[in-house]
C-alpha positions as CSV (number, residue, x, y, z in Angstrom):
1,M,58.4,69.7,30.6
2,K,60.0,68.6,33.8
3,T,61.5,72.0,34.3
4,L,58.0,73.6,34.1
5,I,56.6,71.2,36.6
6,V,59.4,71.9,39.0
7,V,59.0,75.7,38.7
8,S,55.3,75.5,39.2
9,V,55.7,73.4,42.3
10,L,58.2,75.8,43.7
11,G,55.9,78.8,43.0
12,L,53.0,77.1,44.8
13,T,55.2,76.3,47.8
14,V,56.5,79.9,48.1
15,G,52.9,81.2,47.8
16,M,51.7,79.0,50.6
17,C,54.5,80.0,52.8
18,N,53.7,83.7,52.3
19,V,50.0,83.1,53.1
20,N,50.9,81.2,56.3
21,A,53.3,83.9,57.4
22,L,50.7,86.6,56.8
23,H,48.1,84.7,58.7
24,A,50.5,84.2,61.7
25,Q,51.3,87.9,61.7
26,N,47.6,88.7,61.8
27,V,47.1,86.3,64.7
28,S,49.9,87.8,66.7
29,V,48.6,91.3,66.1
30,N,45.1,90.3,67.2
31,V,46.4,88.6,70.3
32,H,48.3,91.7,71.3
33,V,45.2,94.0,71.2
34,N,43.0,94.3,74.3
35,L,41.7,97.9,74.0
36,D,38.2,96.8,74.7
37,R,39.2,95.3,78.0
38,Q,41.0,98.3,79.3
39,P,39.1,100.3,81.9
40,A,37.8,103.8,81.2
41,W,40.3,105.3,83.7
42,G,43.2,103.7,81.9
43,P,45.7,105.8,79.9
44,S,44.9,106.5,76.3
45,G,47.2,105.6,73.4
46,Y,47.8,101.9,74.1
47,H,46.1,99.2,71.9
48,Y,47.5,96.6,74.2
49,A,48.4,96.8,77.9
50,A,49.1,93.9,80.3
51,F,49.6,95.8,83.6
52,Y,49.2,99.3,85.0
53,Y,51.5,100.5,87.8
54,F,50.3,103.4,90.0
55,P,53.4,105.2,91.5
56,A,51.2,107.4,93.8
57,I,49.7,104.4,95.7
58,N,52.2,101.6,94.8
59,V,49.6,99.3,93.3
60,Y,49.5,97.1,90.2
61,Y,46.4,96.3,88.0
62,D,46.1,93.2,85.8
63,I,43.9,94.2,82.8
64,D,43.1,90.8,81.4
65,H,42.1,89.3,84.8
66,E,40.8,92.5,86.3
67,L,42.7,92.1,89.5
68,F,44.5,94.6,91.8
69,Y,47.8,93.8,93.5
70,Y,48.6,95.7,96.6
71,R,50.6,95.2,99.8
72,R,48.9,93.6,102.8
73,S,50.7,92.4,105.9
74,G,54.1,92.4,104.2
75,T,52.9,90.3,101.1
76,W,51.3,91.0,97.8
77,A,47.5,90.4,97.8
78,A,45.3,90.0,94.7
79,S,41.7,91.2,94.8
80,Y,38.9,92.3,92.5
81,Y,38.6,95.5,94.6
82,L,41.1,97.6,96.6
83,P,40.6,98.0,100.4
84,S,38.4,100.8,101.6
85,K,41.4,102.9,102.5
86,Y,41.9,103.6,98.8
87,H,38.4,105.0,98.2
88,G,39.8,108.6,98.4
89,Y,42.0,108.2,95.3
90,D,40.8,109.0,91.8
91,L,42.2,106.5,89.3
92,Y,41.1,108.7,86.4
93,S,43.6,111.4,87.5
94,L,46.5,109.3,88.8
95,Y,49.4,108.5,86.5
96,K,49.5,104.9,85.2
97,V,52.7,103.2,83.9
98,V,52.0,100.5,81.3
99,L,54.1,97.4,81.8
100,N,54.0,94.7,79.0
101,D,57.2,92.8,79.3
102,L,56.6,91.2,82.8
103,T,54.3,88.5,84.0
104,R,54.6,89.3,87.7
105,P,55.8,92.9,87.8
106,W,55.3,93.3,91.6
107,L,58.4,91.1,92.1
108,Q,60.4,94.1,90.8
109,N,58.5,96.7,92.9
110,K,61.7,98.1,94.5
111,L,63.0,99.0,91.0
112,H,59.6,100.4,89.9
113,R,59.3,102.7,93.0
114,Q,62.7,104.1,92.4
115,T,62.2,104.6,88.6
116,Y,58.7,106.0,88.6
117,A,58.8,108.0,91.9
118,R,58.9,111.3,89.9
119,L,55.5,110.5,88.4
120,K,53.6,110.4,91.7
121,N,52.2,113.9,91.3
122,D,51.9,113.9,87.5
123,R,48.3,114.7,86.3
124,T,49.0,115.3,82.6
125,Q,48.0,111.8,81.4
126,I,44.7,111.7,79.5
127,P,42.4,108.8,80.4
128,I,40.4,106.8,77.9
129,H,37.2,108.3,79.3
130,R,38.1,111.6,77.7
131,M,38.9,110.3,74.3
132,S,36.5,110.9,71.3
133,D,38.1,108.4,69.0
134,H,35.7,105.6,67.8
135,R,38.3,103.0,68.7
136,Y,37.8,103.9,72.4
137,L,34.0,103.6,72.2
138,K,33.7,100.3,74.1
139,A,36.6,101.0,76.5
140,K,34.9,104.3,77.5
141,S,31.9,102.3,78.9
142,N,34.2,100.1,81.1
143,T,33.7,102.2,84.2
144,R,35.5,99.7,86.4
145,A,35.1,100.5,90.1
146,W,38.3,100.2,92.2
147,V,36.7,100.0,95.7
148,A,33.8,97.7,96.6
149,P,30.5,99.4,97.1
150,R,29.4,99.7,100.7
151,K,26.6,97.4,101.9
152,P,23.6,99.2,103.4
153,E,23.3,98.6,107.1
154,T,19.5,98.1,106.9
155,D,19.8,95.0,104.8
156,K,20.3,92.1,107.2
157,R,19.1,89.4,104.9
158,T,22.4,88.9,103.1
159,A,25.9,88.2,104.3
160,V,29.1,89.2,102.5
161,R,32.1,86.9,102.1
162,E,35.1,86.6,99.8
163,D,35.1,84.3,96.8
164,N,38.6,82.8,96.7
165,R,38.3,82.0,93.0
166,R,38.2,85.6,91.9
167,N,39.0,87.4,95.1
168,D,35.6,89.1,94.7
169,R,33.1,90.1,97.3
170,K,29.6,88.8,96.5
171,P,26.4,88.7,98.5
172,V,25.4,85.2,99.7
173,V,21.9,84.4,100.8
174,R,21.6,82.7,104.2
175,D,20.2,79.3,104.6
176,S,16.4,79.6,104.8
177,A,15.9,76.2,106.4
178,R,18.2,77.1,109.3
179,E,16.3,80.4,109.7
180,K,13.0,78.5,109.8
181,N,14.3,76.2,112.5
182,K,15.5,79.1,114.6
183,K,12.1,80.8,114.3
184,A,10.3,77.5,115.3
185,V,12.5,77.2,118.4
186,R,11.8,80.8,119.4
187,S,8.1,80.4,118.9
188,D,8.2,77.2,121.1
189,K,10.0,79.0,123.8
190,D,7.5,81.9,123.7
191,S,4.6,79.5,123.9
192,R,6.1,77.8,126.9
193,Q,6.7,81.1,128.7
194,S,3.1,82.2,128.0
195,R,1.8,78.9,129.4
196,N,3.9,79.2,132.6
197,T,2.6,82.8,133.1
198,E,-1.0,81.6,132.6
199,T,-0.6,78.7,135.1
200,S,1.0,81.0,137.7
201,A,-1.8,83.6,137.3
202,A,-4.4,80.8,137.8
203,R,-2.7,79.6,140.9
204,S,-2.5,83.0,142.4
205,S,-6.2,83.6,141.7
206,K,-7.2,80.3,143.4
207,R,-5.2,81.3,146.4
208,T,-6.9,84.7,146.7
209,D,-10.3,83.0,146.3
210,S,-9.6,80.5,149.0
211,S,-8.3,83.2,151.4
212,K,-11.5,85.2,150.8
213,A,-13.7,82.1,151.5
214,G,-11.8,81.5,154.7
215,T,-12.3,85.0,156.0
216,S,-16.0,84.9,155.2
217,K,-16.4,81.6,157.1
218,S,-14.6,83.0,160.2
219,V,-16.8,86.1,160.2
220,R,-19.9,83.9,160.1
221,R,-18.6,81.9,163.0
222,D,-17.9,85.0,165.1
223,S,-21.4,86.3,164.5
224,K,-23.0,83.0,165.5
225,E,-21.0,83.0,168.8
226,K,-22.0,86.5,169.7
227,A,-25.7,86.1,169.1
228,P,-27.6,85.1,172.4
229,A,-29.5,81.8,172.6
230,P,-33.4,81.9,172.6
231,D,-33.6,80.4,176.2
232,E,-31.4,83.1,177.5
233,K,-33.7,85.8,175.9
234,R,-36.7,84.2,177.7
235,T,-35.1,84.2,181.2
236,D,-34.1,87.8,180.8
237,R,-37.7,88.8,180.0
238,N,-39.1,86.8,183.0
239,S,-36.6,88.4,185.4
240,R,-37.6,91.9,184.1
241,S,-41.4,91.2,184.6
242,R,-40.9,90.0,188.2
243,S,-38.9,93.0,189.1
244,D,-41.7,95.2,187.9
């Protein structure tokens, strides 16, 4: 009886160990699959990819964090988009080297440039976008842009700045209260200027009216001085009658 009990306990223990091992294996397999996160311009044939390396432009791409790593001012910069100087490159046609065994592959950039220099002009790699397999169905819709879209010049209501948390460029609306204060100050200045122009125009009109009044008074005075007095008129008539 004791022997049966010991054998049954050993059998249960072995079975539980096998189940745990199988579960751990499934978890490890599921962790190392990110096909749904790979961009549509990524290379086909990889269920898991940590980084892409582009030998033609010497750039790295982190698939899980969706970040590009490129050289800027002698250092490696991380950004959600590449600078505008890369807008002429087509990532669908460029060759991508899959790197899975490195956490920061750009630290070995010198080795990568020497090893993969021969792949700069290789255009034989098939991107995910061209695959018809159902496993690539979601990845085919990941049309991840590699250069930030240009902002229209006519839109002056938003300002663009970098978000340091994701190295992304997002539109940020300006402060409406500050804009209202600026408009109020401008309207106050305009009203003051209009008042000043009105007062100056009124003063000039008063000056012209006063000058006209002065000229009319002087004309009346001259006419009065030139007109002969009534006594003088009578003496002239008497002298004319006597001479006759």
